[in-house]
All heavy atoms as an XYZ file, in Angstrom:
917
protein
N       0.843     -1.141     -0.003
C       0.068     -0.072     -0.045
C       0.850      1.221      0.111
O       1.860      1.223     -0.583
C      -0.945      0.019      1.209
C      -1.929     -1.192      1.142
S      -3.284     -1.172      0.120
C      -4.314      0.163      0.759
N       0.464      2.219      0.816
C       1.182      3.494      0.785
C       2.050      3.754      1.980
O       1.987      3.146      3.119
C       0.149      4.677      0.619
N       3.086      4.676      1.794
C       3.900      5.123      2.965
C       3.294      6.415      3.381
O       3.263      7.363      2.587
C       5.317      5.363      2.401
O       5.812      4.007      2.006
C       6.274      5.796      3.671
N       2.980      6.434      4.712
C       2.269      7.654      5.145
C       3.118      8.191      6.319
O       3.626      7.521      7.190
C       0.817      7.323      5.817
C       0.049      6.735      4.570
C       0.229      8.612      6.330
C      -1.275      6.223      5.024
N       3.485      9.465      6.231
C       4.216     10.164      7.359
C       3.107     10.826      8.269
O       2.219     11.512      7.822
C       4.975     11.251      6.859
C       5.625     12.206      7.866
C       6.478     11.418      8.747
C       6.454     13.305      7.163
N       3.151     10.430      9.592
C       2.283     11.024     10.593
C       3.144     11.973     11.487
O       4.085     11.554     12.159
C       1.652      9.934     11.360
C       0.923     10.279     12.587
C      -0.208     11.182     12.258
C       0.473      9.113     13.470
N       2.790     13.211     11.445
C       3.473     14.237     12.300
C       2.497     14.615     13.503
O       1.453     15.248     13.321
C       3.836     15.465     11.490
C       4.495     15.079     10.147
C       4.615     16.412     12.321
C       4.622     16.330      9.185
N       2.819     14.064     14.659
C       2.001     14.126     15.778
C       2.822     14.201     17.100
O       3.627     13.256     17.293
C       1.045     13.052     15.851
C       0.063     12.902     17.056
C      -0.724     14.051     17.304
O      -1.713     14.283     16.556
O      -0.533     14.825     18.331
N       2.714     15.189     17.886
C       3.379     15.279     19.107
C       2.851     14.519     20.330
O       3.480     14.183     21.280
C       3.731     16.692     19.465
C       2.513     17.512     19.781
O       1.455     17.241     19.195
O       2.636     18.408     20.655
N       1.579     14.218     20.290
C       0.917     13.521     21.317
C       1.122     11.946     21.158
O       0.655     11.378     20.243
C      -0.489     13.832     21.381
N       1.878     11.319     21.966
C       2.256      9.931     21.829
C       0.968      9.058     21.759
O       0.946      8.136     20.838
C       3.066      9.424     22.936
C       4.506     10.212     22.944
C       5.560      9.343     23.512
C       6.889     10.109     23.637
N       7.316     10.549     22.317
N       0.000      9.195     22.608
C      -1.253      8.329     22.550
C      -1.885      8.436     21.221
O      -2.152      7.469     20.498
C      -2.071      8.688     23.654
O      -1.502      8.493     24.894
C      -3.354      7.745     23.661
N      -2.103      9.701     20.785
C      -2.713     10.007     19.522
C      -1.933      9.382     18.313
O      -2.501      8.788     17.487
C      -2.950     11.407     19.237
C      -3.862     11.783     18.280
C      -5.411     11.681     18.615
O      -5.607     11.839     19.856
O      -6.169     11.351     17.892
N      -0.683      9.435     18.394
C       0.168      8.872     17.349
C       0.100      7.380     17.335
O      -0.046      6.834     16.242
C       1.656      9.324     17.689
O       2.589      8.848     16.603
N       0.052      6.787     18.410
C      -0.064      5.393     18.496
C      -1.381      4.838     17.872
O      -1.527      3.869     17.168
C       0.154      4.753     19.999
C       1.542      4.883     20.590
C       1.504      4.586     22.005
C       2.395      3.882     19.813
N      -2.460      5.468     18.296
C      -3.847      5.181     17.855
C      -3.981      5.291     16.309
O      -4.349      4.387     15.628
C      -4.849      5.972     18.510
C      -6.276      5.768     17.862
C      -4.996      5.676     19.987
N      -3.458      6.478     15.781
C      -3.571      6.664     14.338
C      -2.753      5.678     13.574
O      -2.986      5.102     12.565
C      -3.198      8.143     14.027
C      -4.319      9.020     14.567
C      -3.128      8.402     12.551
C      -3.943     10.541     14.523
N      -1.469      5.440     14.073
C      -0.560      4.555     13.475
C      -1.089      3.108     13.414
O      -0.955      2.469     12.331
C       0.845      4.540     14.272
O       1.445      5.674     13.953
N      -1.702      2.753     14.569
C      -2.297      1.419     14.513
C      -3.361      1.207     13.497
O      -3.452      0.230     12.797
C      -2.791      1.128     15.892
C      -3.430     -0.299     16.173
C      -3.870     -0.582     17.571
C      -4.416     -1.906     17.627
N      -4.993     -2.091     18.980
N      -4.205      2.219     13.385
C      -5.349      2.233     12.444
C      -4.668      2.046     10.973
O      -5.139      1.265     10.072
C      -6.238      3.324     12.444
C      -6.985      3.350     13.716
C      -7.246      3.440     11.282
C      -7.734      4.656     14.141
N      -3.686      2.993     10.636
C      -3.121      2.955      9.299
C      -2.381      1.638      8.979
O      -2.561      1.137      7.858
C      -2.154      4.184      9.140
C      -2.758      5.537      9.334
C      -1.712      6.526      9.311
C      -3.699      5.763      8.147
N      -1.699      1.132     10.026
C      -1.066     -0.140      9.689
C      -2.049     -1.345      9.513
O      -1.745     -2.270      8.819
C      -0.154     -0.469     10.867
C       1.201      0.488     10.946
C       1.988      0.237     12.210
C       3.231      1.133     12.165
N       3.892      0.995     13.453
N      -3.190     -1.197     10.261
C      -4.146     -2.330     10.209
C      -4.726     -2.414      8.798
O      -5.319     -3.419      8.318
C      -5.226     -2.119     11.228
O      -6.105     -1.118     10.799
N      -4.724     -1.321      7.993
C      -5.252     -1.389      6.593
C      -4.089     -1.390      5.556
O      -4.267     -1.145      4.360
C      -6.188     -0.130      6.276
C      -5.511      1.230      6.632
C      -7.487     -0.263      7.176
C      -6.399      2.383      6.182
N      -2.892     -1.793      6.045
C      -1.826     -2.117      5.154
C      -0.752     -1.173      4.860
O       0.074     -1.351      4.031
N      -0.985      0.083      5.466
C       0.114      1.097      5.222
C       1.364      0.996      5.933
O       1.344      0.634      7.166
C      -0.626      2.505      5.307
C      -1.742      2.686      4.414
N      -1.733      2.732      3.054
C      -3.051      2.967      4.708
C      -2.819      3.042      2.568
N      -3.795      3.033      3.562
N       2.378      1.625      5.455
C       3.629      1.806      6.221
C       3.579      3.173      6.845
O       3.217      4.082      6.147
C       4.870      1.666      5.218
O       4.911      0.397      4.611
C       6.155      1.904      6.085
N       3.904      3.345      8.165
C       3.839      4.541      8.817
C       5.195      5.052      9.341
O       5.894      4.346      9.985
C       2.856      4.451      9.984
C       2.712      5.813     10.677
C       1.446      4.026      9.520
N       5.516      6.315      8.891
C       6.678      6.960      9.411
C       6.170      7.958     10.426
O       5.119      8.482     10.210
C       7.491      7.696      8.266
C       7.791      6.922      6.938
C       8.382      7.764      5.924
C       8.790      5.862      7.389
N       6.969      8.191     11.479
C       6.541      9.087     12.465
C       7.467     10.248     12.677
O       8.648     10.012     12.703
C       6.298      8.369     13.891
C       5.142      7.348     13.810
O       5.302      6.186     13.388
N       4.011      7.907     14.101
N       6.971     11.432     13.064
C       7.756     12.525     13.503
C       6.959     13.297     14.612
O       5.730     13.209     14.663
C       7.977     13.514     12.340
N       7.716     13.782     15.549
C       7.040     14.257     16.725
C       6.929     15.894     16.747
O       6.262     16.514     17.636
C       7.845     14.086     17.976
C       7.771     12.539     18.365
C       8.461     12.194     19.680
O       8.846     13.062     20.254
O       8.546     10.930     19.841
N       7.357     16.591     15.588
C       7.211     17.912     15.505
C       7.338     18.354     14.047
O       7.669     17.473     13.177
C       8.198     18.768     16.393
C       9.660     18.533     15.904
O      10.029     18.895     14.776
N      10.538     17.952     16.865
N       6.868     19.593     13.751
C       6.822     19.991     12.409
C       8.110     20.061     11.634
O       8.253     19.679     10.434
N       9.226     20.497     12.300
C      10.482     20.517     11.721
C      11.070     19.150     11.238
O      11.386     19.031     10.234
C      11.583     21.139     12.626
C      11.714     22.656     12.545
C      12.785     23.160     13.464
O      13.632     22.418     13.948
O      12.802     24.365     13.663
N      10.931     18.280     12.265
C      11.444     16.855     11.901
C      10.572     16.185     10.880
O      10.972     15.563      9.872
C      11.273     15.932     13.139
C      12.415     16.232     14.163
O      13.175     17.086     13.872
O      12.133     15.844     15.252
N       9.191     16.570     10.825
C       8.347     16.012      9.784
C       8.616     16.603      8.491
O       8.650     15.844      7.529
N       8.959     17.917      8.359
C       9.231     18.459      7.156
C      10.664     17.889      6.560
O      10.612     17.671      5.307
C       9.436     19.987      7.341
C       9.204     20.837      5.970
C       7.967     20.511      5.262
C       9.419     22.237      6.287
N      11.528     17.629      7.365
C      12.806     17.018      6.985
C      12.536     15.520      6.475
O      13.188     15.167      5.460
C      13.789     16.807      8.178
C      14.287     18.260      8.470
O      14.388     19.185      7.581
N      14.749     18.496      9.717
N      11.634     14.817      7.170
C      11.222     13.433      6.599
C      10.536     13.512      5.258
O      10.741     12.677      4.396
C      10.437     12.693      7.645
C      11.220     11.965      8.696
C      10.149     11.403      9.783
C      11.973     10.886      7.983
N       9.677     14.555      5.067
C       8.949     14.671      3.753
C      10.016     14.824      2.711
O       9.927     14.155      1.616
C       8.068     15.849      3.831
C       7.605     16.247      2.400
C       6.839     15.676      4.745
N      11.008     15.694      2.908
C      12.001     15.909      1.895
C      12.776     14.647      1.621
O      13.078     14.268      0.487
C      13.068     16.929      2.361
C      12.435     18.411      2.573
C      12.150     19.104      1.124
O      12.668     18.717      0.185
N      11.269     20.048      1.253
N      13.198     13.980      2.671
C      14.050     12.722      2.589
C      13.344     11.520      2.122
O      13.804     10.781      1.160
C      14.679     12.395      3.966
C      15.582     11.267      4.005
C      16.074     11.007      5.407
C      16.888      9.728      5.522
N      17.100      9.343      6.873
N      12.129     11.275      2.613
C      11.362      9.931      2.285
C      10.406     10.071      1.141
O      10.027      9.143      0.673
C      10.755      9.501      3.569
C      11.747      9.165      4.688
C      12.611      8.048      4.379
O      12.259      7.166      3.582
O      13.654      7.993      4.990
N       9.878     11.299      0.844
C       8.858     11.487     -0.236
C       7.584     10.523      0.021
O       7.430      9.689     -0.909
C       9.467     11.350     -1.549
C      10.466     12.359     -1.927
C       9.759     13.763     -2.327
O       8.874     13.725     -3.174
N      10.311     14.801     -1.840
N       7.046     10.609      1.134
C       5.935      9.764      1.447
C       4.857     10.037      0.471
O       4.755     10.956     -0.169
C       5.557     10.081      2.869
C       5.848     11.565      2.929
C       7.193     11.590      2.157
N       3.817      8.954      0.462
C       2.727      9.154     -0.374
C       1.669     10.044      0.112
O       0.749     10.588     -0.606
C       2.098      7.856     -0.612
C       3.067      6.709     -1.287
O       3.585      7.073     -2.454
O       3.358      5.783     -0.583
N       1.671     10.220      1.390
C       0.606     11.120      2.206
C       1.269     11.583      3.428
O       2.073     10.863      4.141
C      -0.532     10.260      2.400
C      -1.696     10.867      3.239
C      -2.241     12.049      2.564
C      -2.772      9.784      3.535
N       0.872     12.822      3.779
C       1.278     13.278      5.160
C       0.046     13.610      5.985
O      -0.902     14.208      5.506
C       2.151     14.665      4.989
C       2.288     15.235      6.283
C       3.384     14.453      4.226
N       0.001     13.061      7.195
C      -1.023     13.473      8.086
C      -0.340     14.231      9.192
O       0.616     13.794      9.780
C      -1.633     12.156      8.757
C      -2.326     11.166      7.903
C      -2.735      9.962      8.728
C      -3.514     11.817      7.345
N      -0.792     15.520      9.519
C      -0.184     16.402     10.381
C      -1.145     16.974     11.380
O      -2.216     17.418     11.037
C       0.524     17.395      9.657
O       1.123     18.326     10.591
N      -0.691     16.928     12.689
C      -1.409     17.735     13.764
C      -1.112     19.161     13.396
O      -0.271     19.559     12.584
C      -0.781     17.290     15.087
C      -1.507     17.920     16.323
O      -2.551     18.395     16.150
O      -0.846     17.903     17.348
N      -1.892     20.088     14.082
C      -1.591     21.423     13.899
C      -0.869     22.102     14.898
O       0.190     22.743     14.739
C      -2.976     22.277     13.649
C      -3.630     21.757     12.305
C      -2.732     23.660     13.572
C      -5.018     22.401     12.044
N      -1.263     21.800     16.268
C      -0.586     22.472     17.385
C       0.576     21.583     17.672
O       0.315     20.461     18.343
C      -1.617     22.746     18.585
C      -0.845     23.336     19.679
C      -2.696     23.511     18.107
N       1.799     22.035     17.401
C       2.998     21.272     17.683
C       4.074     22.184     17.939
O       4.118     23.360     17.534
C       3.441     20.365     16.447
C       2.421     19.298     16.083
S       2.982     18.438     14.712
C       2.978     19.676     13.364
N       5.202     21.703     18.721
C       6.407     22.541     18.877
C       7.172     22.746     17.627
O       7.033     22.020     16.635
C       7.196     21.744     19.892
C       6.623     20.292     19.733
C       5.356     20.304     19.290
N       8.049     23.810     17.515
C       8.911     24.076     16.463
C       8.342     24.632     15.170
O       8.764     25.650     14.604
C       9.893     22.950     16.197
C      10.803     22.548     17.238
C      11.756     21.499     16.998
C      12.592     21.122     18.160
N      13.566     20.230     17.824
N       7.256     23.948     14.727
C       6.576     24.406     13.555
C       5.191     23.853     13.509
O       4.909     22.568     13.746
C       7.305     24.034     12.332
C       6.672     24.366     11.030
S       7.605     23.680      9.509
C       9.222     24.247      9.856
N       4.125     24.655     13.320
C       2.683     24.190     13.394
C       2.321     23.517     12.036
O       3.077     23.568     11.078
C       1.750     25.188     13.865
C       1.505     26.344     12.857
O       1.411     25.970     11.619
O       1.272     27.418     13.278
N       1.304     22.731     12.100
C       0.843     22.059     10.944
C       0.382     22.786      9.804
O       0.535     22.431      8.597
N      -0.045     24.130     10.010
C      -0.271     25.017      8.954
C       0.945     25.333      8.181
O       0.962     25.344      6.894
C      -0.965     26.318      9.448
C      -2.357     26.091     10.079
C      -2.668     26.770     11.314
C      -3.397     25.372      9.374
C      -3.943     26.662     11.784
C      -4.700     25.317      9.855
C      -5.035     25.931     11.129
N       1.999     25.594      8.976
C       3.276     25.916      8.337
C       3.843     24.771      7.587
O       4.340     24.939      6.437
C       4.291     26.376      9.444
C       3.959     27.697     10.035
C       4.772     27.948     11.239
O       4.905     27.138     12.166
N       5.530     29.115     11.199
N       3.725     23.474      8.123
C       4.284     22.320      7.570
C       3.460     22.176      6.193
O       4.142     21.954      5.030
C       4.041     21.125      8.270
C       4.246     19.855      7.592
C       4.957     21.246      9.626
N       2.171     22.245      6.113
C       1.384     22.060      4.984
C       1.784     23.060      3.890
O       1.950     22.748      2.742
C      -0.090     22.235      5.387
S      -1.218     21.971      3.848
N       1.844     24.346      4.322
C       2.198     25.397      3.417
C       3.622     25.149      2.768
O       3.717     25.286      1.567
C       2.224     26.783      4.130
C       2.324     27.958      3.299
C       2.091     29.187      3.955
N       2.617     29.349      5.358
C       1.985     29.462      6.440
N       0.627     29.358      6.449
N       2.584     29.606      7.574
N       4.532     24.752      3.555
C       5.952     24.535      2.979
C       5.931     23.338      2.084
O       6.583     23.352      1.066
C       7.000     24.292      4.214
C       7.197     25.575      4.923
C       8.194     25.326      6.060
C       8.526     26.621      6.757
N       9.370     27.430      6.162
N       5.212     22.283      2.397
C       5.127     21.081      1.494
C       4.568     21.512      0.105
O       4.972     21.166     -0.908
C       4.226     19.947      2.038
C       4.950     19.455      3.320
C       3.889     18.934      1.073
C       4.177     18.404      4.122
N       3.405     22.328      0.186
C       2.697     22.746     -0.970
C       3.384     23.713     -1.849
O       3.138     23.795     -3.091
C       1.316     23.154     -0.677
C       0.389     22.028     -0.209
C       0.349     20.967     -1.136
C      -0.416     19.749     -0.867
N      -0.400     18.743     -1.852
N       4.291     24.502     -1.306
C       5.085     25.499     -2.009
C       6.335     24.973     -2.491
O       6.991     25.751     -3.284
C       5.300     26.793     -1.021
C       4.057     27.529     -0.847
C       4.268     28.760     -0.120
N       3.084     29.492      0.190
C       2.886     30.546      0.970
N       3.977     30.906      1.690
N       1.719     31.167      1.093
N       6.683     23.832     -2.301
C       8.012     23.269     -2.666
C       7.735     22.406     -3.910
O       6.970     21.409     -3.906
C       8.552     22.459     -1.602
C       9.950     21.880     -1.952
O      10.276     21.323     -3.029
N      10.886     21.918     -0.869
N       8.469     22.650     -5.050
C       8.237     21.901     -6.310
C       8.512     20.446     -6.141
O       8.080     19.561     -6.849
C       9.033     22.496     -7.438
C       8.480     23.822     -7.842
O       7.309     24.222     -7.663
N       9.294     24.761     -8.440
N       9.342     20.006     -5.193
C       9.730     18.679     -4.961
C       8.664     17.885     -4.160
O       8.769     16.661     -4.022
C      11.161     18.662     -4.346
C      12.157     19.082     -5.173
O      12.183     18.900     -6.386
N      13.126     19.782     -4.583
N       7.865     18.622     -3.460
C       6.980     17.940     -2.477
C       5.447     18.257     -2.790
O       4.594     17.713     -2.106
C       7.315     18.265     -1.056
O       7.184     19.636     -0.821
C       8.632     17.735     -0.781
N       5.182     19.258     -3.629
C       3.835     19.739     -3.772
C       2.774     18.739     -4.264
O       1.559     18.950     -4.148
C       3.694     21.109     -4.478
C       4.192     20.953     -5.965
O       4.391     19.760     -6.425
N       4.383     22.031     -6.662
N       3.232     17.737     -4.724
C       2.389     16.519     -5.224
C       1.842     15.647     -4.058
O       0.956     14.883     -4.253
C       3.091     15.579     -6.250
C       4.235     14.868     -5.713
N       5.498     15.480     -5.404
C       4.417     13.672     -5.168
C       6.377     14.619     -4.835
N       5.593     13.474     -4.685
N       2.447     15.790     -2.936
C       2.072     14.977     -1.715
C       0.930     15.570     -1.026
O       0.931     16.647     -0.628
C       3.268     14.879     -0.835
C       4.470     14.335     -1.375
C       2.884     14.051      0.520
C       5.715     14.431     -0.510
N      -0.095     14.781     -0.982
C      -1.459     15.303     -0.258
C      -1.139     15.336      1.273
O      -0.395     14.487      1.770
C      -2.446     14.199     -0.676
C      -1.635     12.924     -1.092
C      -0.337     13.382     -1.513
N      -1.780     16.392      1.772
C      -1.682     16.559      3.236
C      -3.097     16.571      3.885
O      -3.961     17.194      3.348
C      -1.044     17.912      3.531
C      -1.067     18.228      5.142
C       0.376     17.934      2.907
N      -3.144     15.788      4.920
C      -4.433     15.726      5.745
C      -4.060     16.456      7.134
O      -3.127     15.893      7.780
C      -4.969     14.391      5.886
C      -5.432     13.888      4.531
C      -6.327     14.468      6.794
C      -5.818     12.309      4.604
N      -4.756     17.454      7.449
C      -4.571     18.045      8.820
C      -5.504     17.428      9.887
O      -6.648     17.151      9.494
C      -4.658     19.528      8.831
C      -3.699     20.274      7.857
C      -4.125     21.766      7.878
C      -2.331     20.240      8.449
N      -4.937     17.068     11.042
C      -5.710     16.476     12.096
C      -5.629     17.457     13.344
O      -4.364     17.681     13.748
C      -5.257     15.187     12.414
C      -5.397     14.165     11.233
C      -6.130     14.588     13.558
C      -4.791     12.883     11.353
N      -6.651     17.828     13.991
C      -6.600     18.811     15.004
C      -7.672     18.788     16.004
O      -8.822     18.511     15.623
C      -6.325     20.195     14.481
O      -6.087     21.153     15.579
N      -7.429     19.254     17.082
C      -8.525     19.601     18.226
C      -9.167     20.987     17.945
O     -10.057     21.295     18.579
C      -7.884     19.389     19.658
O      -6.923     20.267     19.709
N      -8.503     21.765     17.042
C      -9.046     22.957     16.737
C     -10.256     22.729     15.785
O     -10.075     22.333     14.579
C      -7.928     23.856     15.989
C      -6.854     24.152     16.932
C      -5.624     24.788     16.088
C      -5.828     26.335     15.651
N      -5.893     27.219     16.653
N     -11.455     22.955     16.266
C     -12.592     22.515     15.548
C     -13.445     23.651     14.915
O     -14.517     23.388     14.377
C     -13.545     21.710     16.521
O     -13.979     22.613     17.603
C     -12.964     20.531     17.062
N     -12.930     24.902     15.091
C     -13.706     25.961     14.418
C     -13.719     25.923     12.977
O     -12.812     25.503     12.358
C     -13.091     27.289     15.008
C     -13.079     27.545     16.372
C     -14.704     27.706     16.894
O     -15.365     28.299     16.314
O     -14.809     27.140     17.948
N     -14.791     26.494     12.344
C     -14.742     26.495     10.909
C     -13.642     27.357     10.301
O     -13.213     26.916      9.243
C     -16.192     27.090     10.539
C     -17.367     26.164     10.682
O     -17.181     24.927     10.845
O     -18.517     26.665     10.644
N     -13.257     28.302     10.986
C     -12.140     29.253     10.550
C     -10.913     28.317     10.466
O     -10.075     28.469      9.520
C     -11.943     30.472     11.246
O     -11.836     30.091     12.723
C     -13.145     31.309     11.228
N     -10.610     27.465     11.410
C      -9.427     26.585     11.456
C      -9.478     25.704     10.221
O      -8.433     25.525      9.485
C      -9.243     25.862     12.716
C      -9.131     26.693     13.879
O      -8.471     27.646     13.814
O      -9.801     26.482     14.951
N     -10.616     25.122      9.949
C     -10.844     24.167      8.851
C     -10.460     24.972      7.524
O      -9.779     24.536      6.653
C     -12.193     23.559      8.772
C     -12.409     22.615      7.654
C     -13.802     22.046      7.689
N     -14.051     21.179      6.685
C     -13.587     19.868      6.684
N     -12.969     19.408      7.718
N     -13.895     19.138      5.755
N     -11.231     26.099      7.370
C     -10.986     26.932      6.166
C      -9.476     27.192      6.065
O      -9.044     27.243      4.925
C     -11.800     28.265      6.346
C     -11.579     29.229      5.217
C     -12.202     29.083      3.964
C     -10.691     30.354      5.418
C     -11.987     30.011      3.056
C     -10.400     31.235      4.409
C     -11.155     31.142      3.221
N      -8.796     27.690      7.029
C      -7.453     28.026      6.875
C      -6.551     26.905      6.591
O      -5.576     26.986      5.754
C      -6.900     28.742      8.302
C      -5.590     29.284      8.127
C      -4.458     28.838      8.843
C      -5.168     30.370      7.314
N      -3.366     29.614      8.499
C      -3.730     30.586      7.493
C      -5.814     31.174      6.380
C      -2.945     31.479      6.857
C      -5.063     32.131      5.682
C      -3.729     32.317      6.014
N      -6.749     25.780      7.112
C      -6.045     24.505      6.775
C      -6.259     24.225      5.384
O      -5.205     23.818      4.675
N      -7.471     24.221      4.773
C      -7.666     23.891      3.429
C      -7.078     24.955      2.482
O      -6.544     24.603      1.403
C      -9.177     23.742      3.160
C      -9.854     22.527      3.916
C     -11.307     22.565      3.743
C      -9.146     21.142      3.572
N      -7.055     26.236      2.937
C      -6.469     27.208      2.174
C      -4.953     27.073      2.060
O      -4.315     27.472      1.010
C      -6.788     28.563      2.725
C      -6.388     29.817      1.971
C      -7.249     30.960      2.269
C      -6.899     32.191      1.435
N      -7.231     32.109      0.068
N      -4.322     26.374      3.087
C      -2.868     26.128      2.968
C      -2.453     24.977      2.084
O      -1.322     24.831      1.734
C      -2.382     25.798      4.363
C      -2.587     26.838      5.522
C      -2.262     28.225      5.032
O      -1.099     28.522      4.672
N      -3.271     29.049      5.067
N      -3.539     24.389      1.541
C      -3.291     23.354      0.610
C      -3.690     21.919      1.010
O      -3.457     20.945      0.353
N      -4.078     21.687      2.266
C      -4.566     20.467      2.831
C      -5.763     19.972      1.926
O      -6.598     20.753      1.473
C      -4.943     20.586      4.237
N      -5.776     18.597      1.791
C      -6.871     17.944      0.966
C      -7.996     17.566      1.914
O      -9.163     17.442      1.432
C      -6.400     16.918      0.174
S      -5.808     15.449      1.100
N      -7.734     17.556      3.218
C      -8.869     17.333      4.167
C      -8.449     17.732      5.499
O      -7.282     17.999      5.822
C      -9.149     15.822      4.247
C     -10.481     15.388      4.771
O     -11.279     16.373      5.103
O     -10.993     14.294      4.751
N      -9.410     17.973      6.489
C      -9.169     18.411      7.807
C     -10.067     17.568      8.671
O     -11.253     17.583      8.615
C      -9.535     19.895      7.850
C      -9.300     20.545      9.144
C      -8.206     21.461      9.169
C      -9.980     20.387     10.291
C      -7.892     22.190     10.383
C      -9.681     21.010     11.437
C      -8.604     21.913     11.500
O      -8.292     22.656     12.599
N      -9.343     16.807      9.635
C     -10.125     15.895     10.544
C     -10.003     16.385     11.961
O      -8.996     16.968     12.306
C      -9.592     14.471     10.453
C      -9.691     13.850      9.024
C      -8.970     12.455      9.109
C     -11.114     13.636      8.621
N     -11.105     16.244     12.758
C     -11.131     16.743     14.097
C     -10.736     15.633     15.049
O     -11.179     14.352     14.769
C     -12.532     17.337     14.466
C     -12.850     18.506     13.704
O     -11.965     19.458     13.452
N     -14.116     18.680     13.340
N     -10.017     15.925     16.106
C      -9.714     14.915     17.093
C     -10.830     14.927     18.134
O     -11.369     15.991     18.343
C      -8.441     15.361     17.921
C      -7.040     15.289     17.070
C      -5.995     15.624     17.964
C      -4.633     15.594     17.237
N      -3.569     15.998     18.023
N     -11.017     13.801     18.677
C     -10.404     12.497     18.454
C     -10.867     12.007     17.073
O     -12.063     11.988     16.750
C     -10.798     11.679     19.579
C     -12.109     12.179     20.075
C     -12.047     13.675     19.851
N     -10.019     11.462     16.254
C     -10.334     10.917     15.001
C     -11.074      9.642     15.037
O     -10.699      8.703     15.764
C      -8.937     10.765     14.211
C      -9.273     10.236     12.798
C      -8.167     12.049     14.048
N     -12.267      9.596     14.326
C     -12.964      8.418     14.169
C     -12.251      7.555     13.174
O     -11.917      8.030     12.112
C     -14.383      8.708     13.803
C     -15.191      9.522     14.774
C     -15.493      8.762     16.092
O     -15.703      7.524     15.965
O     -15.590      9.345     17.072
N     -12.116      6.237     13.535
C     -11.427      5.323     12.518
C     -12.108      5.343     11.140
O     -11.305      5.376     10.128
C     -11.486      3.781     13.193
C     -10.748      2.960     12.234
C     -10.703      1.559     12.871
O     -11.054      1.372     13.986
O     -10.249      0.600     12.047
N     -13.388      5.381     10.986
C     -14.044      5.446      9.719
C     -13.655      6.646      8.902
O     -13.523      6.547      7.744
N     -13.710      7.760      9.580
C     -13.343      9.023      8.929
C     -11.905      9.068      8.507
O     -11.760      9.564      7.387
C     -13.585     10.170      9.905
C     -15.056     10.405     10.335
O     -16.017      9.902      9.508
O     -15.276     11.044     11.342
N     -11.013      8.494      9.305
C      -9.636      8.490      8.949
C      -9.416      7.494      7.804
O      -8.719      7.970      6.817
C      -8.770      8.048     10.077
C      -7.305      7.803      9.880
C      -6.554      9.161      9.486
C      -6.578      7.205     11.035
N     -10.021      6.449      7.769
C      -9.854      5.451      6.745
C     -10.396      6.095      5.412
O      -9.805      5.942      4.288
C     -10.535      4.127      6.971
C     -10.505      3.255      5.855
C      -9.679      3.389      8.079
N     -11.548      6.674      5.432
C     -12.178      7.313      4.278
C     -11.450      8.499      3.762
O     -11.161      8.605      2.502
C     -13.592      7.784      4.571
N     -10.791      9.277      4.656
C     -10.042     10.411      4.258
C      -8.702     10.000      3.553
O      -8.241     10.528      2.511
C      -9.721     11.361      5.401
O      -9.042     12.429      4.995
N      -8.044      9.028      4.172
C      -6.766      8.475      3.586
C      -7.093      7.916      2.215
O      -6.285      8.079      1.283
C      -6.139      7.412      4.657
C      -5.069      6.634      3.911
C      -5.620      8.202      5.828
N      -8.126      7.088      2.136
C      -8.426      6.416      0.920
C      -8.640      7.423     -0.218
O      -8.185      7.363     -1.344
N      -9.392      8.558      0.148
C      -9.725      9.570     -0.847
C      -8.441     10.295     -1.301
O      -8.278     10.633     -2.497
N      -7.536     10.655     -0.399
C      -6.369     11.267     -0.573
C      -5.364     10.527     -1.477
O      -4.646     11.035     -2.251
C      -5.643     11.707      0.583
N      -5.374      9.199     -1.284
C      -4.531      8.420     -2.141
C      -4.995      7.929     -3.360
O      -4.310      7.341     -4.160
C      -4.074      7.114     -1.283
C      -3.281      7.348      0.009
C      -3.108      6.120      0.841
C      -1.934      7.876     -0.366
N      -6.441      8.170     -3.668
C      -6.845      7.672     -4.927
C      -6.674      8.595     -6.091
O      -6.254      9.767     -6.030
C      -8.375      7.417     -4.749
O      -8.987      8.639     -4.434
């Protein structure tokens, strides 16, 4: 299946999401902050990036914007995942280039559907 980079600083959330993705056959790379995640995007060229928004060093909005503005990575779809549930946050995330925006806690069905849509 696909190689997915998960950028998430909350260990429990990271474990839950990783387990779901692995259960449907994907390989999961992990980063705990935006800077490390962006470095992995450049190095590994994953098929998809899932990123939290509120993180140390660089937030998910910045990560998404940098991925989408770089000619070497702008083809990689980004899904933002956050506890920020306001419509303005969703709007801003999609404006940065994200293909989807999921609210925490992420429902397994929503995650699987979003990942499937982003990879098709």
